[in-house]
N, C-alpha and C positions, 0 to 999 in steps of 0.2 A: 689550443687555448694557451699556452706558455708563451706563443708568439704575439698573441693579443696583448697579454699581461706585460711583455715585455715593451710593446709599443705604447701601452698607456703610461707606464713609467717614464719612458724616454720623453715622451710629451710633457708630462708633468714637470720632468728636470729641466727642459727647455723652458718652459714656462717660468720657472724658477728663475734660471738663468737671466732670461729677458727683463723679469721684473726687477732682480737686484741690479741688473746691468744698466738702468735708465741713468742718464746724465743727470745731475742737480740741475743744470740751465733747463733740460727738457722739463723735467718734472716740474719746475717754477713755471715755465708757460702754460703747462696742463692745468696746474693747480688754479693761476689766476683766472685762465678762461672758464673752467668749471665752477668753481667756488665762488669768483668775483660776483656775479648776479646776485648771489644770495646775501651780500653784505653791502654797506653802506659804502659811499665814495671815501669817506675818511679812513675807515676802517682798511679798504683795498690800498689805499696810499700808505697808510703805515705799514701793512704787510708786505707791500712791494719795496718799500725801503730797506727793511729787514733782510728780504730775500736777495735783493740786489747786493748788499753789504755782504752776505754769506757767499754769493757768487764770487764777489770781488777777493774776498779771503782765501777761498778754496780754489778757484781758478774755472774757468768755463769748461774744462775738461774733466772736471772732477765727477765721480760717482756719487749719487746719492748715498749708496749703501757705504760709502768710504768715510762718511761722516760720524765720528763716535764722541764719547763724552768729553776727551780730551781736546777734540777739534771746538766742540761746542763751547766749551769754558774759555778757549782762547779767544774765539769770535765775541763773547760777551765781555771779556776783558777788554778788547780792542775798542769795542764800541763805548763800553764806560768811560774811557778817557775823554771821548768827545760830547758825550751826553750823559752824565752820571744820573742824573733826575728821571732819565726815561729808561734806564736800564731794565726796569721791572716790566715795563711794557714789551720790551724786546722779548725778554724771556717767555713773557706769555704767549706772544705773538709766535714763536719758535714752537714751542710746544703745541700750540693749537696746528699748525703746519704740519709738524712732523706726526702728530696723531692722525691726521688725515692720510699722510703716506703710509702709514702704519695699517689703517684701515682699508686702504687701496691694495695692500699687499706688497709694496714696494719694499719695505724693511720690516724687521722682527721686532726692533725695540726702538723706542724714541730716546735719542741721545740726549736730549734736553729735559726729560722727564724727571729724573733724580737729581737735577740741580736745584740748590735752594740759595736763595740772597738772603743777606743781612737785612734785616728788617730796618727801614728808615724812621727815623722820630717823624710823627704826624705834625706838619705844619698847619696852621690856619690859612683858609685861602685867602689870597690878595683881592681887595675890593676897593670900589672907588665911591666917593662921595658925590653927592649931586654937584656939589660946586665944582668939585675936580672935572667932572664930565662935561660941566659947562665951560671950564677953561680949554679942555681938549677940543671940544666942538669948535671953538675959535681957530684953530689951527687946520681945520678940514673944510672941504667946500660942503654946501649945504646938503648935496645928495647923499654924501658919507656921513655927515654929521647927523641925518635923519636915520641911518641905519644903526648909529651908535646909540641915539636915544631910545629907539625901539627896542635894542638889545636891552638896555637899562632898565626900561620900564615892563619888559615882558618876561625876561629871563631867558629867552629863546636862544638857539646855537645859532652860530653864523649862518650854517647851510639852511637851516630852517628859515631864516629871515630871507636869504637870498633866492630861496626855491618858490617864496608866497608869489602866488597868482591873483588876479582880480578877484575871481571867484571864491577865494579862501578869506576875504574880507565881509563879514557879515554887518552890513550897514545898520539896520535897524536894531540888531542886539548890540552893537559895538563889540563884536567878538573877533578873534581871530582863529581860522581853523587851521590847525598845523597837522599836515599829513594829507595825503590825496592818493589816487591811482598813481599819479606821476610822480610821487615824491614820499619816500619811506621813511619814517621817523627811526631813530636810535633804537626806540623801544619796540618800534614797528605797532605801534597804537596811535590812532588819531585823537588829539585833543583839542579841547577850545582853551583859548586864554582872552579873559577880558580886556580890553584896552583901556588904561588910565585916561583920564578926563585930559591930563597934560599931552597925552601922546596922540589922541584923536585927530586934532589940527594937522600933524605930521602925515598920519594916516591918509586923511583926506585928501592932502596936497598930492600924496603920491598916486593915489588911485584915480584924480580927477582926469576925464577924458580916456581912461583905459578901459577895454574890453576884456571879456571872458578869455583866458588864456595867456593874456599880457602879465608880464612880470611886473609886481609891485615896485620892487627897488632896483629894476633892471637898468644898465646902461643903456639899453633900447627897449622897446617893447617886448620884444622877443629875444633878447640875449641877455643874460643874467652875469654879474660880476662872479669871479671866482673868491673863495674864501681866503686864498693866499692874497689876492690883491687887496681885500678890504682889511685883513689882519695886518698887512705890512703899513697900509697908511695910517691905520690907526697906532700902530707901535711908534712910527714917525711922529706923528702928532703928539703923542705922550712924551717922547723925547724933548720935543720943543718946549713942552708945557713943563718940563722938569720933574715929571713923576718917576716913580721908582722903575727900575729895568724889570721888576718881577711883574709888572701890569701887561696884561697883554689882552685880545680881544675878550677871550673867554672869562676874563675878571669881570666883565660887565654882568655875565650870567651869575657870578659869585657876589656881585653887589647886589641884584636882584634878592637872590635868596637870603642874604643876609640882611638887608632892610626889611623884608617881609616878615621875616622871625621876630627881630627887633621890635618892630611896631605892633606884634600881637596877632599876626595871621596864624591861624591854625595849621601845624605843621603838615597835615594831610592835604590842605588845601594847597600849600606850597609845592608839595609833591606832586600833586596832580597838575598845576600848572606848568611846571618845569619839567614834567614828563620823566621823571626819575622811575627806575624799576622797583624799587623798594623805599620804604620809609628810613632805613640804615643810611642811604644814599644823602637823605635830606638833612640828617642829623648834623651834618657837618657844619651846616649854618645856624644851629643852635646854640653855637658858644656864648659863654657869658660876656658881654661887651666891657671895655675898659672901665666905663663909666659906673657900672654895677660892682665891678672889682674894688673900684675906689671908694664906694660907697661904703661897701662891705668893711673895709680896713678903717674907715673913720669912724665906724660905730665902736669900734673897740676902746 
């Protein structure tokens, strides 16, 4: 009996040693392989960037268990120098990954869990007017300009637009279905987006001659553009148009939300069209515009 107990204890100890002794790089590879399919392409890219930076800082031979809170703070400090606005995203990513490591039994405590960052002042999201979008479109070829106008008039995310296939366009209803068995939205919910009358000719042009399975805005029928490609072309056009450096492709989504709320669209409708997880997310577009602020002052 004692021999059996001794063997059980030894096996348990060896298991603990094996778990604690996994290399950081090996854990990262395993995490991305097992958890990656559960998340979106953009989320996985963000996670991979953070983990690559962690490996770069700690070294490929570092043990996962060797990362403590001091190391965690040093890594975050390094990242904040290059991208101060993104530091909260990095911390959130690390907390999530190391919670998984803890759940899998590789570590007993999450070194990032107790770290809190100073809250940043909330800024209004940057957005473009229709005239500004028209100027930017002049610096783009027609196919990329069509993608930009689609983002402006629908509030769809870049990867949602680029993943649209012919069957996602509901011609008779003039609606766009966002989400399918081949494409999972951020909220993991399929939604319908009505097509603005000014956008419909653009949609028609891009679906003409296409069949089921063809990408609506692909570089070829069966090959789509990457988000990075579209984002860079848009940014280049914005610079050529002399717009603020704060403007990026996602600003088109902010533009839709801001315009819809300002023109009286119910906030619940805007939430559903944009695919927000909660009404609180949509509230950022319900700010009082400058015209209304000026009118209030002039009444004094």
